[in-house]
LUMTORVEX-596817 format. One record per residue (C-alpha): residue in one letter; chain; x, y, z. Coordinates in Angstrom, 2 decimals, decimal comma, always signed. Layout:
<recs>
+---+---+---------+---------+---------+
! r ! c !    east !   north !      up !
+---+---+---------+---------+---------+
! A ! A !       X !       Y !       Z !
...
+---+---+---------+---------+---------+
</recs>
This chain:
<recs>
+---+---+---------+---------+---------+
! r ! c !    east !   north !      up !
+---+---+---------+---------+---------+
! P ! A !   +0,08 !  +22,90 !   +2,76 !
! Q ! A !   +2,15 !  +20,18 !   +4,51 !
! I ! A !   -0,96 !  +18,17 !   +5,37 !
! L ! A !   -2,39 !  +18,64 !   +1,88 !
! F ! A !   +0,84 !  +17,38 !   +0,31 !
! R ! A !   +1,02 !  +14,33 !   +2,56 !
! G ! A !   -2,67 !  +13,60 !   +2,14 !
! K ! A !   -2,47 !  +13,70 !   -1,66 !
! A ! A !   +0,63 !  +11,48 !   -1,57 !
! E ! A !   -1,16 !   +8,99 !   +0,69 !
! S ! A !   -4,18 !   +9,09 !   -1,63 !
! L ! A !   -1,94 !   +8,29 !   -4,60 !
! Q ! A !   -0,44 !   +5,38 !   -2,67 !
! A ! A !   -3,92 !   +4,04 !   -1,93 !
! Q ! A !   -4,86 !   +4,27 !   -5,60 !
! I ! A !   -1,71 !   +2,40 !   -6,64 !
! I ! A !   -2,46 !   -0,37 !   -4,14 !
! L ! A !   -6,06 !   -0,62 !   -5,40 !
! D ! A !   -4,86 !   -0,76 !   -9,01 !
! Q ! A !   -2,31 !   -3,47 !   -8,14 !
! A ! A !   -5,07 !   -5,54 !   -6,49 !
! M ! A !   -7,38 !   -5,11 !   -9,49 !
! I ! A !   -4,61 !   -6,07 !  -11,91 !
! A ! A !   -3,71 !   -9,13 !   -9,84 !
! E ! A !   -7,34 !  -10,25 !   -9,48 !
! S ! A !   -7,93 !   -9,95 !  -13,23 !
! G ! A !   -4,79 !  -11,98 !  -14,04 !
! G ! A !   -3,03 !   -8,92 !  -15,43 !
! S ! A !   +0,63 !   -8,21 !  -15,97 !
! Q ! A !   +2,98 !   -9,05 !  -13,10 !
! K ! A !   +5,51 !   -6,66 !  -14,64 !
! L ! A !   +2,99 !   -3,83 !  -14,34 !
! I ! A !   +2,29 !   -4,77 !  -10,71 !
! D ! A !   +6,05 !   -4,80 !  -10,02 !
! D ! A !   +6,61 !   -1,44 !  -11,73 !
! L ! A !   +3,78 !   +0,07 !   -9,70 !
! N ! A !   +5,37 !   -1,37 !   -6,58 !
! Q ! A !   +8,65 !   +0,38 !   -7,35 !
! I ! A !   +6,79 !   +3,69 !   -7,56 !
! L ! A !   +4,89 !   +2,90 !   -4,37 !
! I ! A !   +8,18 !   +2,34 !   -2,52 !
! I ! A !   +9,54 !   +5,66 !   -3,80 !
! L ! A !   +6,38 !   +7,46 !   -2,67 !
! R ! A !   +6,74 !   +5,93 !   +0,79 !
! N ! A !  +10,37 !   +7,05 !   +0,86 !
! I ! A !   +9,33 !  +10,58 !   -0,15 !
! L ! A !   +6,93 !  +10,79 !   +2,78 !
! R ! A !   +9,41 !   +9,27 !   +5,19 !
! S ! A !  +12,07 !  +11,71 !   +4,02 !
! H ! A !   +9,68 !  +14,63 !   +4,39 !
! V ! A !   +8,41 !  +13,66 !   +7,85 !
! L ! A !  +11,89 !  +12,89 !   +9,22 !
! N ! A !  +13,53 !  +15,76 !   +7,31 !
! Q ! A !  +16,10 !  +13,41 !   +5,81 !
! P ! A !  +17,69 !  +13,62 !   +2,35 !
! L ! A !  +16,00 !  +11,64 !   -0,41 !
! E ! A !  +18,10 !   +9,77 !   -2,94 !
! V ! A !  +16,61 !   +8,04 !   -5,96 !
! A ! A !  +19,12 !   +6,57 !   -8,39 !
! S ! A !  +16,64 !   +4,97 !  -10,78 !
! I ! A !  +12,97 !   +4,47 !  -11,48 !
! L ! A !  +11,81 !   +1,48 !  -13,54 !
! G ! A !  +15,48 !   +0,71 !  -14,11 !
! F ! A !  +16,18 !   +4,08 !  -15,73 !
! S ! A !  +18,17 !   +7,03 !  -14,45 !
! P ! A !  +16,11 !  +10,21 !  -14,10 !
! A ! A !  +17,67 !  +11,56 !  -17,33 !
! E ! A !  +16,89 !   +8,34 !  -19,24 !
! L ! A !  +13,37 !   +8,33 !  -17,90 !
! Q ! A !  +12,71 !  +11,90 !  -19,00 !
! E ! A !  +14,19 !  +11,19 !  -22,44 !
! R ! A !  +11,87 !   +8,18 !  -22,87 !
! A ! A !   +8,89 !  +10,27 !  -21,76 !
! K ! A !   +9,70 !  +12,91 !  -24,38 !
! D ! A !  +10,42 !  +10,60 !  -27,32 !
! P ! A !   +8,11 !   +7,54 !  -27,31 !
! M ! A !   +8,61 !   +6,96 !  -31,03 !
! R ! A !  +12,33 !   +6,37 !  -30,55 !
! Y ! A !  +11,94 !   +4,01 !  -27,59 !
! Y ! A !   +8,51 !   +2,40 !  -28,08 !
! Q ! A !   +7,73 !   +2,92 !  -31,79 !
! I ! A !   +4,53 !   +4,77 !  -30,95 !
! E ! A !   +3,39 !   +8,32 !  -31,57 !
! Q ! A !   +2,94 !  +10,73 !  -28,67 !
! A ! A !   +0,03 !   +9,53 !  -26,58 !
! G ! A !   -1,98 !  +12,61 !  -27,47 !
! V ! A !   -5,31 !  +13,01 !  -25,75 !
! P ! A !   -6,11 !   +9,86 !  -23,77 !
! D ! A !   -9,44 !   +8,22 !  -24,50 !
! Y ! A !  -11,28 !   +5,04 !  -23,58 !
! T ! A !  -10,23 !   +3,18 !  -26,73 !
! R ! A !   -6,74 !   +2,66 !  -25,32 !
! G ! A !   -8,10 !   +0,30 !  -22,67 !
! T ! A !   -8,53 !   +0,08 !  -18,93 !
! Q ! A !   -4,85 !   -0,39 !  -18,08 !
! Y ! A !   -3,90 !   +2,69 !  -20,05 !
! A ! A !   -6,73 !   +4,65 !  -18,41 !
! R ! A !   -5,54 !   +3,58 !  -14,95 !
! L ! A !   -1,99 !   +4,66 !  -15,73 !
! N ! A !   -3,28 !   +7,98 !  -17,03 !
! Q ! A !   -5,22 !   +8,46 !  -13,79 !
! L ! A !   -2,10 !   +7,71 !  -11,75 !
! Y ! A !   -0,14 !  +10,16 !  -13,91 !
! T ! A !   -2,63 !  +12,95 !  -13,24 !
! Q ! A !   -2,75 !  +12,18 !   -9,52 !
! T ! A !   +1,05 !  +12,28 !   -9,42 !
! R ! A !   +0,96 !  +15,75 !  -10,98 !
! E ! A !   -1,52 !  +16,81 !   -8,27 !
! V ! A !   +0,88 !  +15,58 !   -5,58 !
! E ! A !   +3,70 !  +17,43 !   -7,33 !
! V ! A !   +1,72 !  +20,70 !   -7,29 !
! A ! A !   +0,89 !  +20,19 !   -3,60 !
! A ! A !   +4,58 !  +19,55 !   -2,91 !
! I ! A !   +5,58 !  +22,77 !   -4,67 !
! T ! A !   +3,24 !  +24,71 !   -2,40 !
! A ! A !   +4,25 !  +22,85 !   +0,77 !
! L ! A !   +7,99 !  +23,02 !   +0,17 !
! R ! A !   +8,30 !  +26,71 !   -0,67 !
! E ! A !   +9,48 !  +29,35 !   +1,75 !
! G ! A !   +9,34 !  +32,77 !   +0,13 !
! N ! A !  +11,13 !  +32,50 !   -3,20 !
! K ! A !  +13,05 !  +29,32 !   -2,27 !
! Y ! A !  +12,19 !  +25,65 !   -2,28 !
! T ! A !  +13,30 !  +23,77 !   +0,81 !
! R ! A !  +13,30 !  +20,25 !   -0,65 !
! N ! A !  +14,42 !  +20,15 !   -4,27 !
! D ! A !  +15,14 !  +16,44 !   -3,84 !
! I ! A !  +11,45 !  +15,74 !   -3,23 !
! L ! A !  +10,28 !  +18,09 !   -5,99 !
! E ! A !  +12,64 !  +16,53 !   -8,55 !
! T ! A !  +11,60 !  +13,02 !   -7,55 !
! M ! A !   +7,91 !  +13,90 !   -7,90 !
! N ! A !   +8,65 !  +15,19 !  -11,40 !
! W ! A !  +10,49 !  +11,96 !  -12,22 !
! L ! A !   +7,51 !   +9,94 !  -10,98 !
! S ! A !   +5,18 !  +11,75 !  -13,34 !
! S ! A !   +7,63 !  +10,97 !  -16,16 !
! A ! A !   +7,62 !   +7,34 !  -15,01 !
! F ! A !   +3,86 !   +7,14 !  -15,41 !
! R ! A !   +4,10 !   +8,65 !  -18,91 !
! V ! A !   +6,68 !   +6,00 !  -19,79 !
! M ! A !   +4,45 !   +3,30 !  -18,34 !
! M ! A !   +1,59 !   +4,59 !  -20,50 !
! F ! A !   +3,83 !   +4,25 !  -23,56 !
! M ! A !   +4,94 !   +0,79 !  -22,44 !
! Q ! A !   +1,27 !   -0,20 !  -22,16 !
! L ! A !   +0,54 !   +1,05 !  -25,67 !
! A ! A !   +3,63 !   -0,77 !  -26,97 !
! G ! A !   +2,42 !   -4,06 !  -25,49 !
! E ! A !   +5,12 !   -4,39 !  -22,83 !
! Y ! A !   +2,60 !   -5,15 !  -20,06 !
! K ! A !   +0,99 !   -8,23 !  -21,60 !
+---+---+---------+---------+---------+
</recs>
């Protein structure tokens, strides 16, 4: 389970780097590249924290506290004047599709972390599990930001 968790996290990092390169090469949004970089740094810190068995502290993601981030993920109408994303489809564009893919991969890493960080009925690293959950919320928010035109 430990190797599966780390492998999925490394795979997500590789996908983020590939997406950043594709966005840069196509002349896409620097803000999107920068936001992806923030998430990439947090993922690297998660792995470092896990490998070295050190506490993980994340004060903000995309400039939002974890509580603000989760609120934005739950209420896109209030913050982005858009309806819930609903079922993603190709008509929302490539950038949206890439963010959706990163969102789903983040959830896969989160599930792997839950398995890897459980001993009996206890979780050994709630800091990592909470941060993974926040990262999935961050990708949801980024999907809403894309739909709202904030990554142009």
